C-alpha positions as semicolon CSV with decimal commas, in nm:
position;residue;x (nm);y (nm);z (nm)
1;M;1,621;0,278;2,356
2;F;1,233;0,159;2,226
3;N;1,263;-0,149;2,067
4;L;0,928;-0,379;2,083
5;S;0,738;-0,570;1,805
6;L;0,370;-0,684;1,796
7;S;0,255;-0,939;1,641
8;P;0,061;-1,002;1,416
9;P;0,118;-0,660;1,263
10;Q;-0,292;-0,724;1,153
11;I;-0,613;-0,855;1,099
12;E;-0,928;-0,871;0,961
13;F;-1,272;-1,081;0,990
14;V;-1,559;-1,086;0,892
15;L;-1,863;-1,114;1,123
16;K;-2,232;-1,103;1,166
17;P;-2,365;-0,845;1,425
18;G;-2,416;-0,917;1,732
19;I;-2,112;-1,146;1,725
20;T;-1,799;-1,141;2,008
21;L;-1,442;-1,267;1,920
22;T;-1,105;-1,253;2,020
23;Q;-0,768;-1,204;1,881
24;A;-0,397;-1,300;2,049
25;Y;-0,127;-1,076;2,051
26;Q;0,222;-1,105;2,089
27;V;0,385;-0,828;2,227
28;T;0,792;-0,859;2,274
29;N;1,074;-0,629;2,435
30;N;1,329;-0,643;2,250
31;S;1,566;-0,369;2,425
32;D;1,833;-0,454;2,733
33;N;1,598;-0,227;2,956
34;P;1,241;-0,286;3,140
35;I;0,985;-0,127;2,983
36;T;0,667;0,024;3,117
37;L;0,351;-0,005;2,868
38;N;-0,023;0,089;2,817
39;T;-0,250;-0,016;2,545
40;E;-0,585;0,104;2,300
41;V;-0,762;0,097;2,029
42;L;-0,818;0,386;1,760
43;P;-1,047;0,373;1,539
44;F;-0,888;0,530;1,156
45;L;-0,977;0,630;0,842
46;P;-0,828;0,613;0,508
47;Q;-0,594;0,949;0,370
48;G;-0,508;0,931;0,049
49;D;-0,392;0,715;-0,209
50;T;-0,152;0,519;-0,061
51;G;-0,281;0,347;0,196
52;S;-0,215;0,620;0,484
53;V;-0,437;0,656;0,765
54;S;-0,568;0,933;0,981
55;Y;-0,663;0,930;1,336
56;S;-0,744;1,295;1,366
57;S;-1,074;1,371;1,545
58;L;-1,284;1,019;1,485
59;L;-1,505;0,897;1,751
60;A;-1,520;0,511;1,849
61;N;-1,821;0,377;1,745
62;P;-2,043;0,260;2,012
63;N;-2,178;-0,097;1,888
64;I;-1,852;-0,176;1,896
65;A;-1,668;-0,254;2,240
66;F;-1,272;-0,335;2,271
67;S;-1,159;-0,499;2,611
68;L;-0,821;-0,720;2,734
69;N;-0,970;-1,052;2,782
70;N;-0,607;-1,108;3,008
71;A;-0,700;-1,170;3,382
72;N;-0,514;-0,937;3,570
73;L;-0,498;-0,655;3,269
74;K;-0,730;-0,410;3,120
75;L;-0,707;-0,192;2,857
76;G;-0,586;0,067;2,935
77;Q;-0,350;-0,054;3,211
78;P;0,001;-0,035;3,246
79;F;0,217;-0,323;3,284
80;T;0,599;-0,370;3,266
81;L;0,827;-0,602;2,999
82;Q;1,140;-0,659;3,152
83;P;1,412;-0,728;2,906
84;Q;1,326;-0,967;2,625
85;E;1,013;-1,069;2,731
86;S;0,695;-1,172;2,572
87;R;0,353;-1,156;2,697
88;Q;0,035;-1,246;2,520
89;L;-0,186;-0,988;2,556
90;V;-0,548;-1,110;2,412
91;L;-0,806;-0,868;2,255
92;K;-1,141;-0,933;2,284
93;I;-1,420;-0,729;2,014
94;K;-1,767;-0,730;2,046
95;T;-2,040;-0,643;1,788
96;S;-2,400;-0,556;1,916
97;T;-2,696;-0,599;1,734
98;D;-2,741;-0,234;1,626
99;T;-2,411;-0,254;1,434
100;E;-2,463;-0,143;1,084
101;L;-2,338;-0,376;0,775
102;S;-2,040;-0,215;0,689
103;D;-1,678;-0,239;0,732
104;Y;-1,493;-0,001;1,055
105;Y;-1,173;-0,024;1,067
106;S;-0,943;0,079;1,423
107;T;-0,566;0,040;1,498
108;F;-0,512;-0,158;1,833
109;F;-0,177;-0,005;2,022
110;V;0,043;-0,093;2,244
111;Y;0,279;0,197;2,391
112;Q;0,527;0,386;2,630
113;S;0,436;0,661;2,844
114;T;0,609;0,884;3,077
115;D;0,465;1,112;3,324
116;L;0,639;1,502;3,244
117;P;0,585;1,788;3,417
118;A;0,408;2,042;3,349
119;N;0,262;2,371;3,517
120;D;0,292;2,195;3,792
121;S;0,076;1,913;3,644
122;N;0,126;1,535;3,549
123;I;0,083;1,480;3,193
124;S;0,142;1,151;3,004
125;Q;0,338;1,204;2,661
126;S;0,360;0,904;2,439
127;I;0,773;0,829;2,370
128;G;0,738;0,504;2,181
129;K;0,440;0,330;2,009
130;I;0,306;0,056;1,789
131;G;0,016;-0,102;1,638
132;S;-0,182;-0,391;1,420
133;H;-0,429;-0,255;1,241
134;I;-0,779;-0,438;1,282
135;L;-1,014;-0,445;0,944
136;L;-1,349;-0,566;1,028
137;S;-1,654;-0,639;0,837
138;V;-1,930;-0,622;0,975
139;S;-2,232;-0,841;0,667
140;N;-2,486;-1,062;0,706
141;S;-2,268;-1,333;0,421
142;E;-1,883;-1,473;0,480
143;S;-1,829;-1,355;0,141
144;P;-2,008;-0,935;0,110
145;K;-2,048;-0,885;-0,209
146;I;-1,759;-0,613;-0,371
147;S;-1,688;-0,418;-0,674
148;S;-1,479;-0,152;-0,753
149;Q;-1,382;0,087;-1,018
150;I;-1,047;0,132;-1,251
151;K;-0,978;0,525;-1,189
152;K;-0,678;0,510;-1,352
153;F;-0,452;0,291;-1,591
154;T;-0,155;0,525;-1,720
155;I;0,225;0,454;-1,840
156;S;0,541;0,691;-1,860
157;P;0,694;0,852;-2,042
158;T;0,553;0,955;-2,292
159;I;0,792;0,884;-2,578
160;K;0,913;0,485;-2,561
161;D;1,253;0,414;-2,673
162;V;1,401;0,033;-2,765
163;F;1,681;0,147;-2,545
164;F;1,684;0,395;-2,295
165;T;1,446;0,425;-1,935
166;P;1,213;0,162;-1,777
167;L;0,851;0,239;-1,892
168;T;0,602;0,236;-1,600
169;F;0,246;0,159;-1,488
170;S;0,017;0,368;-1,300
171;V;-0,322;0,204;-1,170
172;N;-0,569;0,355;-0,917
173;I;-0,873;0,184;-0,813
174;K;-1,154;0,283;-0,695
175;N;-1,355;0,091;-0,394
176;N;-1,739;0,112;-0,473
177;T;-1,895;-0,093;-0,225
178;N;-1,960;-0,035;0,202
179;Y;-1,660;-0,342;0,202
180;F;-1,266;-0,349;0,158
181;F;-1,119;-0,632;-0,065
182;K;-0,807;-0,754;-0,173
183;S;-0,620;-0,558;-0,527
184;Y;-0,550;-0,891;-0,641
185;G;-0,466;-0,876;-1,072
186;K;-0,265;-0,824;-1,369
187;I;-0,099;-0,647;-1,594
188;S;-0,004;-0,785;-1,964
189;I;0,148;-0,647;-2,201
190;S;0,136;-0,814;-2,580
191;K;0,313;-0,726;-2,910
192;N;0,130;-0,899;-3,234
193;Q;-0,183;-1,070;-3,030
194;K;0,110;-1,237;-2,808
195;I;0,152;-1,175;-2,439
196;I;0,528;-1,062;-2,373
197;K;0,534;-0,983;-2,004
198;Q;0,283;-1,069;-1,705
199;L;0,259;-0,853;-1,425
200;N;0,049;-0,906;-1,051
201;L;-0,088;-0,660;-0,925
202;E;0,028;-0,663;-0,478
203;P;-0,264;-0,795;-0,320
204;Q;-0,329;-0,488;-0,112
205;N;-0,631;-0,344;0,072
206;V;-0,856;-0,084;-0,048
207;L;-1,087;0,035;0,172
208;A;-1,452;0,075;0,183
209;N;-1,553;0,407;-0,048
210;H;-1,138;0,452;-0,099
211;Q;-0,905;0,460;-0,458
212;R;-0,570;0,321;-0,409
213;S;-0,263;0,362;-0,576
214;L;-0,143;0,013;-0,624
215;I;0,196;-0,107;-0,729
216;C;0,275;-0,487;-0,841
217;E;0,460;-0,766;-0,612
218;N;0,700;-0,772;-0,445
219;Q;0,666;-0,388;-0,347
220;T;0,805;-0,292;-0,645
221;N;0,652;0,023;-0,950
222;C;0,515;-0,175;-1,220
223;T;0,790;-0,102;-1,499
224;L;0,882;-0,266;-1,854
225;T;1,248;-0,265;-1,889
226;P;1,384;-0,203;-2,207
227;P;1,512;-0,282;-2,445
228;L;1,203;-0,358;-2,663
229;W;1,143;-0,413;-3,026
230;P;0,998;-0,140;-3,177
231;G;0,592;-0,144;-3,278
232;K;0,345;-0,114;-3,106
233;Y;0,258;-0,322;-2,778
234;V;-0,135;-0,332;-2,597
235;A;-0,151;-0,291;-2,235
236;S;-0,409;-0,476;-2,049
237;L;-0,528;-0,413;-1,687
238;E;-0,784;-0,729;-1,548
239;L;-0,861;-0,743;-1,244
240;D;-0,988;-1,090;-1,006
241;P;-1,360;-1,173;-1,157
242;S;-1,449;-1,090;-0,817
243;L;-1,431;-0,746;-0,832
244;N;-1,699;-0,742;-1,119
245;T;-1,482;-0,518;-1,332
246;P;-1,413;-0,530;-1,689
247;P;-1,044;-0,501;-1,842
248;V;-0,917;-0,225;-2,005
249;S;-0,622;-0,210;-2,233
250;F;-0,459;0,080;-2,459
251;S;-0,196;0,104;-2,701
252;F;0,141;0,292;-2,706
253;W;0,418;0,248;-2,926
254;V;0,801;0,147;-2,899
255;L;1,029;0,374;-3,162
256;P;1,404;0,369;-3,202
257;L;1,453;0,703;-3,118
258;S;1,786;0,636;-3,034
259;P;1,961;0,481;-3,300
260;I;1,754;0,731;-3,508
261;V;1,965;1,010;-3,303
262;F;2,287;0,755;-3,355
263;I;2,244;0,769;-3,651
264;I;2,150;1,132;-3,792
265;L;2,473;1,256;-3,571
266;S;2,725;1,078;-3,649
267;L;2,591;1,115;-3,983
268;S;2,613;1,502;-3,939
269;L;3,011;1,413;-3,823
270;V;3,066;1,284;-4,080
271;Y;2,925;1,513;-4,380
272;S;3,127;1,819;-4,073
273;L;3,511;1,648;-4,091
274;R;3,400;1,608;-4,512
275;W;3,302;1,953;-4,513
276;L;3,640;2,105;-4,359
277;K;3,828;1,887;-4,562
278;K;3,717;2,035;-4,898
279;Q;3,797;2,391;-4,738
280;P;4,143;2,536;-4,939
281;K;4,386;2,552;-4,685
282;S;4,537;2,987;-4,606
283;N;4,862;2,986;-4,772
284;Q;5,148;2,988;-4,562
285;K;5,445;3,306;-4,589
């Protein structure tokens, strides 16, 4: 059974062109059986707005070279881990002076493979894989300039009641630069110019020139839970000042819909009972 762990799960670096750096990884075989593993680095691009990535038909950047800095192991060379054994893998990342100033995304994979016969030849089939994302920002500045744009800030459902259905905020922002940033920010909900609730955004990575739908801290939806007082509310979205993005806001109403419906149903029931009592009874023979 494939039971492997790899740490750290993600690394992030800002470096100048021509710089070489190393990163130590700890890979552990958590199973009860020996396992033969291999390594590779594949470039990726973001896909969709939920944090997914795609590796399809991507060529490695010739100005960024990856290798293992272990004395007795090369990238792409198989090695074996005994049950509960750990091993340190040191990944070397070298950029040339010709590397363009921008972001570059890859994943360092450790995988298990086996040779299976097919058409009288051997092919290598992956039967288990684990990876660690590598986010490289090649820049002449330690803090490259970034900016974002709020593409969506809405609330649902459309009809908002004082008692039923949590109110969920949807947030989507776009990265307008060549460098990724983290989505620090907050949603403030106020009534009568007084803040009644503040929701902090989860600091997720928004990759270069890409949009991402955001969630709130602790990997939860951004929700305002009833009961709520009826009236007019204002929701404001404010991102970290480093993103150079003006805050946006909108107003919404919470209405006493369920109490009104309850009162109407109650009055209808009372009226119906009174109407039935007033009806003449039929003569019995």
